[in-house]
N, CA, C and O atoms as a MOPAC input file, in Angstrom:
PM7 MOZYME 1SCF
protein

 N      0.84400 1    -1.17600 1     0.00000 1
 C      0.00000 1     0.00000 1     0.00000 1
 C      0.89100 1     1.24200 1     0.00000 1
 O      1.94000 1     1.26700 1     0.64500 1
 N      0.46500 1     2.25800 1    -0.72300 1
 C      1.18900 1     3.52000 1    -0.80200 1
 C      0.28000 1     4.62600 1    -0.29200 1
 O     -0.90300 1     4.66700 1    -0.62800 1
 N      0.82700 1     5.51800 1     0.51400 1
 C      0.08800 1     6.68100 1     1.00700 1
 C      0.62100 1     7.93100 1     0.32700 1
 O      1.81200 1     8.02900 1     0.03300 1
 N     -0.26600 1     8.88400 1     0.08000 1
 C      0.09700 1    10.11300 1    -0.61000 1
 C     -0.17000 1    11.31400 1     0.28600 1
 O     -1.23700 1    11.42600 1     0.88900 1
 N      0.81000 1    12.21200 1     0.36900 1
 C      0.67000 1    13.48100 1     1.07300 1
 C      1.05800 1    14.58200 1     0.09900 1
 O      1.99100 1    14.41500 1    -0.68600 1
 N      0.34800 1    15.70800 1     0.14300 1
 C      0.64700 1    16.81300 1    -0.77400 1
 C      0.44700 1    18.14700 1    -0.07600 1
 O     -0.29900 1    18.24200 1     0.89900 1
 N      1.11600 1    19.17300 1    -0.57700 1
 C      0.88400 1    20.55400 1    -0.17700 1
 C      0.34900 1    21.27200 1    -1.40000 1
 O      0.88200 1    21.13200 1    -2.50000 1
 N     -0.71900 1    22.04900 1    -1.19700 1
 C     -1.35600 1    22.75500 1    -2.31200 1
 C     -1.55500 1    24.21600 1    -1.94900 1
 O     -1.65400 1    24.56700 1    -0.77300 1
 N     -1.61300 1    25.06800 1    -2.97200 1
 C     -1.90800 1    26.48000 1    -2.78100 1
 C     -3.36100 1    26.62000 1    -2.34900 1
 O     -4.25000 1    26.01500 1    -2.94800 1
 N     -3.60600 1    27.41700 1    -1.31200 1
 C     -4.95200 1    27.56900 1    -0.75800 1
 C     -5.92500 1    28.15300 1    -1.77600 1
 O     -7.05700 1    27.68200 1    -1.89100 1
 N     -5.49900 1    29.16800 1    -2.50800 1
 C     -6.39400 1    29.86400 1    -3.44000 1
 C     -6.69800 1    29.03800 1    -4.68200 1
 O     -7.86000 1    28.89000 1    -5.06100 1
 N     -5.67300 1    28.50500 1    -5.31000 1
 C     -5.86600 1    27.82000 1    -6.59200 1
 C     -6.12700 1    26.33300 1    -6.44100 1
 O     -6.71600 1    25.71500 1    -7.32800 1
 N     -5.69300 1    25.74700 1    -5.32000 1
 C     -5.82400 1    24.30900 1    -5.13600 1
 C     -4.77300 1    23.51400 1    -5.89200 1
 O     -4.80100 1    22.28400 1    -5.88200 1
 N     -3.85200 1    24.20100 1    -6.54300 1
 C     -2.82600 1    23.51900 1    -7.32800 1
 C     -1.74300 1    22.97500 1    -6.39500 1
 O     -1.14800 1    23.72800 1    -5.62300 1
 N     -1.48900 1    21.65900 1    -6.46800 1
 C     -0.43400 1    21.09500 1    -5.63200 1
 C      0.94300 1    21.52600 1    -6.13600 1
 O      1.18700 1    21.57100 1    -7.34200 1
 N      1.83700 1    21.84200 1    -5.20100 1
 C      3.19600 1    22.21300 1    -5.58200 1
 C      4.22700 1    21.27900 1    -4.95900 1
 O      5.42200 1    21.39900 1    -5.23200 1
 N      3.76900 1    20.35300 1    -4.12400 1
 C      4.66400 1    19.38900 1    -3.49800 1
 C      3.86100 1    18.13700 1    -3.20200 1
 O      2.71700 1    18.22100 1    -2.75600 1
 N      4.45100 1    16.97900 1    -3.44700 1
 C      3.82200 1    15.73900 1    -3.00600 1
 C      4.90600 1    14.72300 1    -2.68500 1
 O      6.04300 1    14.82300 1    -3.14600 1
 N      4.52600 1    13.76900 1    -1.90000 1
 C      5.43700 1    12.68700 1    -1.56800 1
 C      4.60700 1    11.43800 1    -1.31000 1
 O      3.52800 1    11.50600 1    -0.72100 1
 N      5.11700 1    10.30700 1    -1.75400 1
 C      4.47900 1     9.02900 1    -1.46400 1
 C      5.28100 1     8.33100 1    -0.37400 1
 O      6.49800 1     8.48600 1    -0.27800 1
 N      4.57600 1     7.56400 1     0.43800 1
 C      5.20400 1     6.83200 1     1.52800 1
 C      4.71400 1     5.40000 1     1.50700 1
 O      3.59000 1     5.11600 1     1.09400 1
 N      5.56700 1     4.51000 1     1.95600 1
 C      5.17600 1     3.12500 1     2.13800 1
 C      4.07900 1     3.08700 1     3.19600 1
 O      4.19200 1     3.75600 1     4.22300 1
 N      3.03900 1     2.33000 1     2.96700 1
 C      1.91900 1     2.25100 1     3.89400 1
 C      2.27700 1     1.70000 1     5.25700 1
 O      1.48100 1     1.80200 1     6.19000 1
 N      3.46800 1     1.11100 1     5.39400 1
 C      3.88600 1     0.54400 1     6.67600 1
 C      4.50700 1     1.57900 1     7.60800 1
 O      4.67800 1     1.31000 1     8.79800 1
 N      4.84900 1     2.76400 1     7.08400 1
 C      5.44200 1     3.81800 1     7.91200 1
 C      4.33300 1     4.48600 1     8.71800 1
 O      3.29400 1     4.82000 1     8.14900 1
 N      4.51700 1     4.69400 1    10.03100 1
 C      3.46300 1     5.32500 1    10.84500 1
 C      3.06000 1     6.69600 1    10.29900 1
 O      3.90700 1     7.49900 1     9.90800 1
 N      1.76000 1     6.94200 1    10.28000 1
 C      1.21200 1     8.16400 1     9.68800 1
 C      1.71200 1     9.43300 1    10.36100 1
 O      1.99000 1    10.42200 1     9.68200 1
 N      1.82900 1     9.42100 1    11.68500 1
 C      2.27300 1    10.61700 1    12.40000 1
 C      3.69000 1    10.97500 1    11.97200 1
 O      4.01300 1    12.15000 1    11.79800 1
 N      4.51900 1     9.97800 1    11.80400 1
 C      5.90200 1    10.21800 1    11.40400 1
 C      5.96200 1    10.84800 1    10.01200 1
 O      6.75400 1    11.76600 1     9.79500 1
 N      5.15200 1    10.38400 1     9.07100 1
 C      5.19700 1    10.91700 1     7.70900 1
 C      4.68600 1    12.35000 1     7.64700 1
 O      5.24600 1    13.16800 1     6.91700 1
 N      3.64200 1    12.66800 1     8.39300 1
 C      3.11400 1    14.03600 1     8.40800 1
 C      4.17000 1    14.98200 1     8.96100 1
 O      4.40000 1    16.05200 1     8.39900 1
 N      4.79900 1    14.60300 1    10.03400 1
 C      5.84100 1    15.45600 1    10.62200 1
 C      7.02900 1    15.61900 1     9.67600 1
 O      7.64100 1    16.68600 1     9.64000 1
 N      7.36500 1    14.58300 1     8.91400 1
 C      8.45500 1    14.69300 1     7.93700 1
 C      8.12200 1    15.72200 1     6.86200 1
 O      8.97000 1    16.53400 1     6.49400 1
 N      6.90300 1    15.69000 1     6.36400 1
 C      6.50000 1    16.64100 1     5.32000 1
 C      6.48700 1    18.06100 1     5.87900 1
 O      6.97100 1    18.98800 1     5.22800 1
 N      5.93700 1    18.23800 1     7.07600 1
 C      5.88300 1    19.57500 1     7.68200 1
 C      7.29200 1    20.10100 1     7.93300 1
 O      7.60000 1    21.23500 1     7.56500 1
 N      8.15300 1    19.29500 1     8.55300 1
 C      9.50700 1    19.77400 1     8.86100 1
 C     10.32900 1    19.96900 1     7.59600 1
 O     11.17000 1    20.86700 1     7.54500 1
 N     10.10700 1    19.15600 1     6.58200 1
 C     10.84200 1    19.29000 1     5.33400 1
 C     10.53200 1    20.57100 1     4.58800 1
 O     11.33300 1    21.02100 1     3.76900 1
 N      9.37600 1    21.16700 1     4.86000 1
 C      8.97500 1    22.39900 1     4.18800 1
 C      8.93900 1    23.60000 1     5.12800 1
 O      8.55300 1    24.69400 1     4.71600 1
 N      9.33300 1    23.41100 1     6.37700 1
 C      9.23200 1    24.48300 1     7.37800 1
 C     10.09600 1    25.68900 1     7.04400 1
 O      9.69000 1    26.82000 1     7.31400 1
 N     11.24700 1    25.48800 1     6.48000 1
 C     12.15400 1    26.59000 1     6.18600 1
 C     11.76400 1    27.42200 1     4.98300 1
 O     12.41200 1    28.42800 1     4.69100 1
 N     10.71900 1    27.02400 1     4.28000 1
 C     10.32300 1    27.73400 1     3.06100 1
 C      9.41400 1    28.92800 1     3.32100 1
 O      9.13000 1    29.68700 1     2.39400 1
 N      8.95200 1    29.11600 1     4.54800 1
 C      8.04900 1    30.22700 1     4.90800 1
 C      6.85800 1    30.30600 1     3.96000 1
 O      6.56500 1    31.36300 1     3.40000 1
 N      6.18900 1    29.20000 1     3.79000 1
 C      5.05000 1    29.14800 1     2.87700 1
 C      3.80600 1    29.73000 1     3.53600 1
 O      3.54900 1    29.47400 1     4.71200 1
 N      3.03700 1    30.50900 1     2.78800 1
 C      1.77600 1    31.07100 1     3.26700 1
 C      0.63600 1    30.50200 1     2.44100 1
 O      0.82600 1    30.09100 1     1.29600 1
 N     -0.54800 1    30.48200 1     3.03300 1
 C     -1.74800 1    30.00600 1     2.33400 1
 C     -1.55600 1    28.61600 1     1.74500 1
 O     -1.81900 1    28.37400 1     0.56700 1
 N     -1.09200 1    27.71800 1     2.59200 1
 C     -0.81600 1    26.35300 1     2.17200 1
 C     -1.84000 1    25.41500 1     2.79900 1
 O     -2.24000 1    25.59200 1     3.94900 1
 N     -2.25400 1    24.42100 1     2.02900 1
 C     -3.17400 1    23.40000 1     2.51800 1
 C     -2.47300 1    22.05000 1     2.42700 1
 O     -1.90700 1    21.69700 1     1.39200 1
 N     -2.52000 1    21.31300 1     3.51200 1
 C     -1.96000 1    19.96900 1     3.58300 1
 C     -3.06100 1    19.01000 1     3.14900 1
 O     -4.14300 1    19.01100 1     3.73600 1
 N     -2.80800 1    18.20300 1     2.14400 1
 C     -3.81800 1    17.29200 1     1.59600 1
 C     -3.32000 1    15.86300 1     1.76100 1
 O     -2.16400 1    15.56100 1     1.46200 1
 N     -4.19300 1    14.99200 1     2.23500 1
 C     -3.77900 1    13.60300 1     2.41300 1
 C     -4.91600 1    12.65000 1     2.09000 1
 O     -6.08600 1    13.03000 1     2.04400 1
 N     -4.53500 1    11.41000 1     1.86900 1
 C     -5.54200 1    10.38300 1     1.66700 1
 C     -5.94500 1     9.81600 1     3.02600 1
 O     -5.59800 1    10.37400 1     4.06600 1
 N     -6.66500 1     8.72600 1     3.00900 1
 C     -7.15500 1     8.11500 1     4.24300 1
 C     -6.03100 1     7.74100 1     5.19500 1
 O     -4.93200 1     7.37700 1     4.77800 1
 N     -6.32900 1     7.83700 1     6.46000 1
 C     -5.39600 1     7.34500 1     7.45800 1
 C     -4.55600 1     8.40200 1     8.14300 1
 O     -3.86400 1     8.09700 1     9.11400 1
 N     -4.59500 1     9.63800 1     7.66600 1
 C     -3.77200 1    10.68900 1     8.25500 1
 C     -4.57000 1    11.63000 1     9.14300 1
 O     -4.02300 1    12.62000 1     9.63000 1
 N     -5.82200 1    11.35300 1     9.36200 1
 C     -6.70500 1    12.33000 1    10.00800 1
 C     -6.81600 1    12.16300 1    11.51800 1
 O     -7.81500 1    12.57800 1    12.10600 1
 N     -5.82900 1    11.57500 1    12.15300 1
 C     -5.93300 1    11.44800 1    13.60400 1
 C     -5.62800 1    12.78400 1    14.28400 1
 O     -5.12600 1    13.71500 1    13.65300 1
 N     -5.93300 1    12.86100 1    15.55600 1
 C     -5.82300 1    14.12200 1    16.30100 1
 C     -4.39300 1    14.65900 1    16.32500 1
 O     -4.20200 1    15.87500 1    16.27800 1
 N     -3.38800 1    13.79400 1    16.39700 1
 C     -1.99600 1    14.26500 1    16.42700 1
 C     -1.64500 1    15.00400 1    15.14000 1
 O     -0.98900 1    16.04500 1    15.18300 1
 N     -2.07100 1    14.47900 1    14.00900 1
 C     -1.77200 1    15.13900 1    12.73400 1
 C     -2.51900 1    16.46000 1    12.59500 1
 O     -1.97200 1    17.43300 1    12.07700 1
 N     -3.75600 1    16.49700 1    13.05000 1
 C     -4.52700 1    17.74500 1    13.00600 1
 C     -3.85400 1    18.79300 1    13.88400 1
 O     -3.72300 1    19.94900 1    13.48300 1
 N     -3.42500 1    18.39400 1    15.08400 1
 C     -2.73700 1    19.33300 1    15.98100 1
 C     -1.42100 1    19.81500 1    15.37000 1
 O     -1.07100 1    20.98800 1    15.50700 1
 N     -0.69500 1    18.93100 1    14.70500 1
 C      0.55200 1    19.34700 1    14.05100 1
 C      0.27900 1    20.37300 1    12.95700 1
 O      1.03600 1    21.33100 1    12.80900 1
 N     -0.78200 1    20.18700 1    12.19900 1
 C     -1.14000 1    21.16500 1    11.16100 1
 C     -1.51600 1    22.50100 1    11.79200 1
 O     -1.08000 1    23.54900 1    11.31500 1
 N     -2.31300 1    22.48100 1    12.85000 1
 C     -2.69400 1    23.72400 1    13.52800 1
 C     -1.47500 1    24.42200 1    14.11800 1
 O     -1.32500 1    25.63700 1    13.99900 1
 N     -0.61500 1    23.64800 1    14.75000 1
 C      0.59000 1    24.19700 1    15.37800 1
 C      1.48000 1    24.88800 1    14.34400 1
 O      2.13800 1    25.88200 1    14.65300 1
 N      1.49900 1    24.36500 1    13.12600 1
 C      2.35300 1    24.90800 1    12.06900 1
 C      1.60400 1    25.81400 1    11.10400 1
 O      2.11400 1    26.16500 1    10.04000 1
 N      0.37400 1    26.19100 1    11.49300 1
 C     -0.44700 1    27.12900 1    10.71400 1
 C     -0.68000 1    26.65900 1     9.28300 1
 O     -0.65500 1    27.45100 1     8.34200 1
 N     -0.90800 1    25.35600 1     9.13800 1
 C     -1.22700 1    24.77600 1     7.84100 1
 C     -2.71700 1    24.48100 1     7.77700 1
 O     -3.28300 1    23.92600 1     8.71900 1
 N     -3.34500 1    24.84300 1     6.69200 1
 C     -4.69600 1    24.36600 1     6.45000 1
 C     -4.60100 1    22.88900 1     6.11900 1
 O     -3.52000 1    22.40300 1     5.78400 1
 N     -5.69500 1    22.17100 1     6.20600 1
 C     -5.61700 1    20.75000 1     5.88100 1
 C     -6.92400 1    20.25500 1     5.29100 1
 O     -8.00400 1    20.76200 1     5.59400 1
 N     -6.79400 1    19.26400 1     4.45100 1
 C     -7.92200 1    18.58300 1     3.83300 1
 C     -7.64800 1    17.10000 1     3.97800 1
 O     -6.79700 1    16.53900 1     3.28800 1
 N     -8.38600 1    16.47100 1     4.88800 1
 C     -8.18000 1    15.06100 1     5.17900 1
 C     -9.41300 1    14.26300 1     4.79800 1
 O    -10.54200 1    14.72800 1     4.95400 1
 N     -9.18900 1    13.07500 1     4.30500 1
 C    -10.24400 1    12.10800 1     4.08600 1
 C    -10.40900 1    11.37900 1     5.41900 1
 O     -9.56300 1    10.57100 1     5.80200 1
 N    -11.49300 1    11.66600 1     6.11500 1
 C    -11.66700 1    11.18500 1     7.48100 1
 C    -12.49200 1     9.90900 1     7.49200 1
 O    -13.55400 1     9.83400 1     6.87400 1
 N    -11.99200 1     8.91500 1     8.19800 1
 C    -12.74200 1     7.68000 1     8.36700 1
 C    -13.83300 1     7.91400 1     9.39400 1
 O    -13.56500 1     8.39800 1    10.49400 1
 N    -15.04500 1     7.57700 1     9.04400 1
 C    -16.13100 1     7.80300 1    10.00200 1
 C    -16.84000 1     6.51100 1    10.37800 1
 O    -17.82200 1     6.54100 1    11.11900 1
 N    -16.36600 1     5.39300 1     9.88700 1
 C    -17.01900 1     4.12700 1    10.22500 1
 C    -16.67000 1     3.65500 1    11.63100 1
 O    -17.36800 1     2.81900 1    12.20700 1
 N    -15.58800 1     4.19600 1    12.17600 1
 C    -15.12400 1     3.74200 1    13.47700 1
 C    -15.96600 1     4.36100 1    14.58500 1
 O    -16.11300 1     5.58200 1    14.63100 1
 N    -16.52500 1     3.54000 1    15.48300 1
 C    -17.29600 1     4.09400 1    16.59800 1
 C    -16.43000 1     5.03000 1    17.43600 1
 O    -15.27800 1     4.72000 1    17.74000 1
 N    -16.99400 1     6.17200 1    17.80500 1
 C    -16.28400 1     7.12900 1    18.63100 1
 C    -15.38700 1     8.08300 1    17.87100 1
 O    -14.75000 1     8.94100 1    18.48200 1
 N    -15.32100 1     7.95600 1    16.54300 1
 C    -14.47300 1     8.88400 1    15.79000 1
 C    -15.12700 1    10.26100 1    15.79100 1
 O    -16.35300 1    10.36900 1    15.77800 1
 N    -14.29900 1    11.32700 1    15.80500 1
 C    -14.86300 1    12.67400 1    15.85900 1
 C    -15.68800 1    12.95700 1    14.61500 1
 O    -16.67300 1    13.69200 1    14.68900 1
 N    -15.31400 1    12.39800 1    13.48500 1
 C    -16.08100 1    12.62100 1    12.25200 1
 C    -17.46600 1    12.00000 1    12.36300 1
 O    -18.45800 1    12.60800 1    11.96200 1
 N    -17.53200 1    10.79500 1    12.90400 1
 C    -18.82800 1    10.13700 1    13.04600 1
 C    -19.71400 1    10.90800 1    14.01200 1
 O    -20.91700 1    11.03300 1    13.78100 1
 N    -19.13700 1    11.42500 1    15.08800 1
 C    -19.91500 1    12.22200 1    16.04300 1
 C    -20.48500 1    13.46900 1    15.37200 1
 O    -21.65000 1    13.80600 1    15.58800 1
 N    -19.68100 1    14.15800 1    14.56200 1
 C    -20.15600 1    15.36000 1    13.87500 1
 C    -21.23100 1    15.03200 1    12.84900 1
 O    -22.20300 1    15.77400 1    12.70400 1
 N    -21.06100 1    13.93500 1    12.14500 1
 C    -22.08100 1    13.51900 1    11.17500 1
 C    -23.37200 1    13.18500 1    11.90400 1
 O    -24.45400 1    13.56200 1    11.45400 1
 N    -23.27000 1    12.47900 1    13.02900 1
 C    -24.46900 1    12.14700 1    13.80300 1
 C    -25.18700 1    13.40900 1    14.27500 1
 O    -26.41600 1    13.47200 1    14.24500 1
 N    -24.41600 1    14.42900 1    14.71600 1
 C    -25.01800 1    15.68900 1    15.16600 1
 C    -25.73300 1    16.41400 1    14.02900 1
 O    -26.73800 1    17.08600 1    14.26200 1
 N    -25.23400 1    16.28600 1    12.81900 1
 C    -25.76300 1    17.02300 1    11.66800 1
 C    -26.61200 1    16.15600 1    10.74000 1
 O    -26.88100 1    16.54900 1     9.60500 1
 N    -27.03000 1    14.99900 1    11.20300 1
 C    -27.74500 1    14.04500 1    10.35100 1
 C    -28.95300 1    14.66600 1     9.64700 1
 O    -29.16700 1    14.42000 1     8.46000 1
 N    -29.73400 1    15.45900 1    10.35600 1
 C    -30.90900 1    16.09400 1     9.73700 1
 C    -30.50700 1    17.06200 1     8.63100 1
 O    -31.15700 1    17.12200 1     7.58700 1
 N    -29.43700 1    17.82000 1     8.85800 1
 C    -28.96600 1    18.75400 1     7.83500 1
 C    -28.47300 1    18.03300 1     6.58800 1
 O    -28.49300 1    18.59900 1     5.49400 1
 N    -28.03300 1    16.79300 1     6.74500 1
 C    -27.57000 1    16.02900 1     5.59000 1
 C    -28.71900 1    15.57900 1     4.69600 1
 O    -28.49400 1    15.06100 1     3.60200 1
 N    -29.92700 1    15.77300 1     5.15200 1
 C    -31.09800 1    15.46900 1     4.32400 1
 C    -31.64300 1    16.71400 1     3.62800 1
 O    -32.54900 1    16.61600 1     2.80100 1
 N    -31.09700 1    17.87800 1     3.95900 1
 C    -31.56400 1    19.15200 1     3.41800 1
 C    -31.03700 1    19.32600 1     1.99300 1
 O    -29.83000 1    19.43400 1     1.77900 1
 N    -31.94300 1    19.35000 1     1.03200 1
 C    -31.53900 1    19.46200 1    -0.37200 1
 C    -30.84400 1    20.78100 1    -0.68000 1
 O    -30.14400 1    20.88200 1    -1.68800 1
 N    -31.02200 1    21.80300 1     0.17100 1
 C    -30.31100 1    23.06700 1    -0.02400 1
 C    -28.81400 1    22.93000 1     0.25300 1
 O    -28.03100 1    23.80800 1    -0.10900 1
 N    -28.42300 1    21.84200 1     0.88700 1
 C    -27.00500 1    21.61100 1     1.20000 1
 C    -26.33100 1    20.70000 1     0.17600 1
 O    -25.19800 1    20.26300 1     0.38000 1
 N    -27.02000 1    20.41800 1    -0.91200 1
 C    -26.44600 1    19.53600 1    -1.92300 1
 C    -25.81000 1    20.33700 1    -3.05300 1
 O    -26.37000 1    21.32100 1    -3.53600 1
 N    -24.63500 1    19.89000 1    -3.45700 1
 C    -24.00900 1    20.39000 1    -4.67900 1
 C    -24.56200 1    19.50500 1    -5.79400 1
 O    -24.22700 1    18.32400 1    -5.88800 1
 N    -25.39800 1    20.08100 1    -6.62000 1
 C    -26.11900 1    19.28700 1    -7.61000 1
 C    -25.21300 1    18.77400 1    -8.72000 1
 O    -25.55100 1    17.79300 1    -9.38400 1
 N    -24.08600 1    19.40700 1    -8.93100 1
 C    -23.15500 1    18.93500 1    -9.95300 1
 C    -22.48000 1    17.63700 1    -9.51100 1
 O    -22.38200 1    16.68200 1   -10.28300 1
 N    -22.01700 1    17.61400 1    -8.25900 1
 C    -21.29800 1    16.43900 1    -7.75800 1
 C    -22.20300 1    15.47400 1    -6.99700 1
 O    -21.79300 1    14.35800 1    -6.68000 1
 N    -23.43300 1    15.89900 1    -6.70500 1
 C    -24.38700 1    15.07300 1    -5.93800 1
 C    -23.85300 1    14.75400 1    -4.53800 1
 O    -24.00300 1    13.63700 1    -4.04400 1
 N    -23.23000 1    15.74900 1    -3.91400 1
 C    -22.63900 1    15.59000 1    -2.58900 1
 C    -23.26000 1    16.60800 1    -1.64700 1
 O    -23.35100 1    17.79100 1    -1.97500 1
 N    -23.68900 1    16.14700 1    -0.47200 1
 C    -24.15900 1    17.04300 1     0.57600 1
 C    -22.94000 1    17.59600 1     1.29800 1
 O    -21.90800 1    16.93000 1     1.39000 1
 N    -23.06300 1    18.83000 1     1.81400 1
 C    -21.94400 1    19.40800 1     2.54500 1
 C    -22.42200 1    20.20200 1     3.75000 1
 O    -23.50900 1    20.77900 1     3.75300 1
 N    -21.58300 1    20.21300 1     4.76300 1
 C    -21.85300 1    20.93300 1     6.00600 1
 C    -20.58500 1    21.69400 1     6.36600 1
 O    -19.48300 1    21.16400 1     6.22600 1
 N    -20.72900 1    22.91800 1     6.82400 1
 C    -19.60100 1    23.67900 1     7.35500 1
 C    -19.88800 1    23.93300 1     8.82500 1
 O    -20.96100 1    24.42000 1     9.18000 1
 N    -18.94000 1    23.60600 1     9.66600 1
 C    -19.15200 1    23.72900 1    11.10500 1
 C    -17.84500 1    24.12800 1    11.76900 1
 O    -16.78400 1    23.60600 1    11.42700 1
 N    -17.92100 1    25.05200 1    12.71900 1
 C    -16.73500 1    25.41300 1    13.49500 1
 C    -16.56600 1    24.42500 1    14.63500 1
 O    -17.52200 1    24.08400 1    15.33100 1
 N    -15.34200 1    23.97500 1    14.81200 1
 C    -15.02700 1    23.11200 1    15.94100 1
 C    -13.82000 1    23.70200 1    16.65700 1
 O    -13.00300 1    24.38600 1    16.04000 1
 N    -13.70500 1    23.44100 1    17.94400 1
 C    -12.58800 1    23.93900 1    18.74500 1
 C    -11.61400 1    22.80400 1    19.02600 1
 O    -12.01000 1    21.72000 1    19.45200 1
 N    -10.34500 1    23.06700 1    18.78400 1
 C     -9.28600 1    22.11300 1    19.08300 1
 C     -8.38900 1    22.72100 1    20.14800 1
 O     -8.06200 1    23.90600 1    20.08400 1
 N     -7.99400 1    21.92500 1    21.11600 1
 C     -7.02000 1    22.35000 1    22.10600 1
 C     -5.69900 1    21.66900 1    21.75900 1
 O     -5.64400 1    20.45500 1    21.56000 1
 N     -4.64000 1    22.46900 1    21.69000 1
 C     -3.34100 1    21.91300 1    21.34000 1
 C     -2.24200 1    22.76900 1    21.94300 1
 O     -2.47900 1    23.91400 1    22.32900 1
 N     -1.04500 1    22.21600 1    22.02200 1
 C      0.11400 1    22.93800 1    22.52400 1
 C      0.71400 1    23.70400 1    21.35200 1
 O      1.00000 1    23.09900 1    20.31900 1
 N      0.91800 1    25.03400 1    21.48000 1
 C      1.48600 1    25.80800 1    20.37900 1
 C      2.86900 1    25.30900 1    19.96100 1
 O      3.20400 1    25.34200 1    18.77700 1
 N      3.66600 1    24.85200 1    20.90700 1
 C      4.97500 1    24.26100 1    20.63500 1
 C      5.07400 1    23.00300 1    21.47000 1
 O      4.41500 1    22.87600 1    22.50200 1
 N      5.88400 1    22.09300 1    21.02900 1
 C      6.03500 1    20.84900 1    21.77900 1
 C      7.03500 1    21.03000 1    22.91900 1
 O      8.09800 1    20.41000 1    22.93000 1
 N      6.67900 1    21.88900 1    23.87800 1
 C      7.52100 1    22.15300 1    25.04100 1
 C      6.76700 1    21.67100 1    26.27000 1
 O      5.62600 1    22.06900 1    26.50800 1
 N      7.39800 1    20.83100 1    27.03000 1
 C      6.74400 1    20.26700 1    28.20300 1
 C      6.40300 1    21.36800 1    29.20200 1
 O      7.22000 1    22.24900 1    29.47100 1
 N      5.19700 1    21.31100 1    29.74700 1
 C      4.76500 1    22.26900 1    30.74200 1
 C      4.16200 1    23.53100 1    30.16700 1
 O      3.74200 1    24.40800 1    30.92200 1
 N      4.10800 1    23.64700 1    28.86000 1
 C      3.54700 1    24.84800 1    28.24700 1
 C      2.02100 1    24.78200 1    28.30400 1
 O      1.43200 1    23.70400 1    28.22500 1
 N      1.39800 1    25.93400 1    28.44000 1
 C     -0.05300 1    26.02100 1    28.52800 1
 C     -0.66000 1    25.73600 1    27.16200 1
 O     -0.17400 1    26.22200 1    26.14100 1
 N     -1.72200 1    24.94800 1    27.15300 1
 C     -2.41600 1    24.64000 1    25.90700 1
 C     -3.20700 1    25.84900 1    25.43900 1
 O     -3.63000 1    26.67500 1    26.24800 1
 N     -3.40100 1    25.94800 1    24.15600 1
 C     -4.24300 1    27.01300 1    23.61700 1
 C     -5.34800 1    26.38500 1    22.78600 1
 O     -5.25200 1    25.23700 1    22.35100 1
 N     -6.39900 1    27.16800 1    22.57700 1
 C     -7.53000 1    26.68200 1    21.79600 1
 C     -7.53400 1    27.38600 1    20.45700 1
 O     -7.15300 1    28.55200 1    20.35500 1
 N     -7.95700 1    26.68600 1    19.45200 1
 C     -8.04800 1    27.25100 1    18.11400 1
 C     -9.40100 1    26.85600 1    17.55700 1
 O     -9.81400 1    25.70000 1    17.65300 1
 N    -10.08900 1    27.83200 1    16.97300 1
 C    -11.34500 1    27.53000 1    16.30300 1
 C    -11.02900 1    27.32100 1    14.84000 1
 O    -10.37700 1    28.15300 1    14.21000 1
 N    -11.48400 1    26.23000 1    14.31400 1
 C    -11.21000 1    25.88200 1    12.92400 1
 C    -12.53400 1    25.65100 1    12.23000 1
 O    -13.39000 1    24.91800 1    12.72600 1
 N    -12.69700 1    26.28100 1    11.07600 1
 C    -13.88900 1    26.01400 1    10.28600 1
 C    -13.65400 1    24.70800 1     9.55600 1
 O    -12.64900 1    24.54900 1     8.86300 1
 N    -14.56200 1    23.78800 1     9.70800 1
 C    -14.41500 1    22.48500 1     9.08100 1
 C    -15.57800 1    22.23700 1     8.15000 1
 O    -16.71800 1    22.58700 1     8.45600 1
 N    -15.29400 1    21.64500 1     7.03900 1
 C    -16.34000 1    21.27400 1     6.08300 1
 C    -16.39200 1    19.77300 1     5.99900 1
 O    -15.36600 1    19.09400 1     5.95600 1
 N    -17.58900 1    19.27400 1     5.97500 1
 C    -17.80700 1    17.84600 1     5.88300 1
 C    -18.61600 1    17.57100 1     4.63700 1
 O    -19.65500 1    18.18900 1     4.40500 1
 N    -18.13600 1    16.64400 1     3.84400 1
 C    -18.81000 1    16.27700 1     2.61400 1
 C    -19.20400 1    14.82100 1     2.71900 1
 O    -18.42600 1    13.98800 1     3.18600 1
 N    -20.39400 1    14.52100 1     2.29200 1
 C    -20.79600 1    13.12600 1     2.25400 1
 C    -21.26800 1    12.80500 1     0.85900 1
 O    -21.96900 1    13.59500 1     0.22700 1
 N    -20.88800 1    11.66300 1     0.39400 1
 C    -21.31600 1    11.21100 1    -0.92000 1
 C    -22.23500 1    10.02900 1    -0.78300 1
 O    -22.79600 1     9.78500 1     0.28500 1
 N    -22.38600 1     9.31400 1    -1.83500 1
 C    -23.31200 1     8.19200 1    -1.83700 1
 C    -22.82700 1     7.04000 1    -0.97200 1
 O    -23.60500 1     6.13400 1    -0.67200 1
 N    -21.55800 1     7.05000 1    -0.56100 1
 C    -21.04400 1     5.94000 1     0.23300 1
 C    -21.42400 1     6.03500 1     1.70800 1
 O    -21.24800 1     5.06400 1     2.44500 1
 N    -21.94000 1     7.17700 1     2.15700 1
 C    -22.33500 1     7.33200 1     3.56000 1
 C    -23.84800 1     7.35500 1     3.64500 1
 O    -24.50700 1     8.19300 1     3.03000 1
 N    -24.37700 1     6.44000 1     4.40300 1
 C    -25.82300 1     6.38100 1     4.59000 1
 C    -26.23200 1     7.39000 1     5.64700 1
 O    -25.59000 1     7.48300 1     6.69400 1
 N    -27.28900 1     8.14600 1     5.39000 1
 C    -27.74300 1     9.13000 1     6.37000 1
 C    -29.05000 1     8.71000 1     7.02000 1
 O    -29.67400 1     9.50600 1     7.72200 1
 N    -29.46300 1     7.50400 1     6.80400 1
 C    -30.70300 1     7.00400 1     7.42300 1
 C    -30.44400 1     6.35400 1     8.74800 1
 O    -31.37800 1     5.88300 1     9.39700 1

């Protein structure tokens, strides 16, 4: 299995960096490698894009800590996952035809969520909160009944 990570321009969506990783390498390690490998470039308006498996809380916190936007394919089949909880909270809105993109036939929800994270990985440092606007898209593969 191969995993793909990319950095894209926020405005245009055009990727300017990508890297593939062996699926056996831990996801947290690969995300940190990509972030640290590009840290010296002083990039602005960057979005971190990944395939399935990179959406755990540690990776999200690393993106927030490094001021990177992110677009993750989130697994929601797992009981207790934050994505499944948000979908469950918004289940009625997922039936609202006004929330459908008729071209792609995908329902979408935008919701602000609060994340608590350490601004730097320094022991004993006070945690800070960040409000992040999150968009959730569901296609035909997710049942809303």
